[in-house]
C-alpha positions as CSV (number, residue, x, y, z in Angstrom):
1,X,-75.8,-43.9,-20.7
2,X,-78.7,-41.5,-20.5
3,X,-82.3,-42.2,-19.7
4,X,-85.1,-40.2,-21.3
5,X,-88.4,-41.5,-19.9
6,X,-88.7,-44.9,-21.5
7,X,-85.5,-44.9,-23.6
8,X,-81.9,-45.7,-22.7
9,X,-79.4,-43.8,-24.8
10,X,-75.8,-45.0,-25.0
11,X,-72.9,-42.7,-25.9
12,X,-69.1,-43.2,-26.0
13,X,-66.7,-40.3,-25.8
14,X,-63.5,-38.8,-24.4
15,X,-63.5,-37.0,-21.0
16,X,-63.3,-33.6,-22.6
17,X,-66.4,-34.2,-24.8
18,X,-68.4,-35.6,-21.9
19,X,-67.5,-32.6,-19.7
20,X,-69.0,-30.4,-22.4
21,X,-72.1,-32.4,-22.9
22,X,-73.1,-33.2,-19.3
23,X,-74.3,-29.7,-18.4
24,X,-76.7,-29.9,-21.3
25,X,-78.4,-33.0,-20.0
26,X,-80.1,-31.4,-17.0
27,X,-83.6,-32.0,-18.5
28,X,-83.0,-35.8,-18.5
29,X,-84.2,-38.0,-15.6
30,X,-80.8,-39.5,-14.9
31,X,-77.5,-40.4,-16.5
32,X,-74.8,-42.9,-15.9
33,X,-71.0,-42.9,-16.5
34,X,-69.8,-46.5,-17.0
35,X,-66.3,-47.7,-17.5
36,X,-65.8,-49.6,-20.8
37,X,-64.7,-52.7,-18.8
38,X,-67.7,-52.4,-16.5
39,X,-65.4,-52.0,-13.5
40,X,-67.3,-49.0,-12.1
41,X,-70.5,-47.0,-12.5
42,X,-71.4,-43.4,-11.5
43,X,-74.9,-42.1,-11.7
44,X,-76.8,-38.9,-11.1
45,X,-80.6,-39.0,-10.8
46,X,-83.3,-36.3,-11.1
47,X,-82.9,-35.5,-7.4
48,X,-79.3,-34.6,-8.0
49,X,-78.2,-37.7,-6.0
50,X,-74.8,-39.0,-6.9
51,X,-74.4,-42.8,-6.7
52,X,-71.5,-44.9,-7.5
53,X,-70.1,-48.4,-7.3
54,X,-66.8,-50.1,-8.1
55,X,-63.4,-49.7,-6.4
56,X,-62.3,-46.7,-8.4
57,X,-65.4,-44.7,-7.7
58,X,-65.4,-45.6,-4.0
59,X,-61.8,-44.3,-3.8
60,X,-62.7,-41.1,-5.6
61,X,-65.7,-40.5,-3.4
62,X,-63.6,-41.1,-0.3
63,X,-61.1,-38.5,-1.5
64,X,-63.9,-36.1,-2.2
65,X,-65.3,-36.6,1.2
66,X,-62.0,-35.7,2.8
67,X,-61.7,-32.5,0.8
68,X,-65.4,-31.5,1.1
69,X,-67.3,-33.6,3.6
70,X,-70.4,-31.3,3.3
71,X,-70.9,-32.6,-0.2
72,X,-71.4,-36.2,0.8
73,X,-73.6,-37.9,3.3
């Protein structure tokens, strides 16, 4: 899901396609990656702050923190 001022734009795609498209969204205020079953959510806002919720995302962020603690606070 992308936000563009007053609009919410929803897209569905495979990981490879999303990896190609995300770098092209830097002009948007923020975007969200949401599991189809709504089990987790990951967002990046216009301040480049990464926020996530859900067991899967928490586990992934903990793993990232162990590898690169300077990236997370």
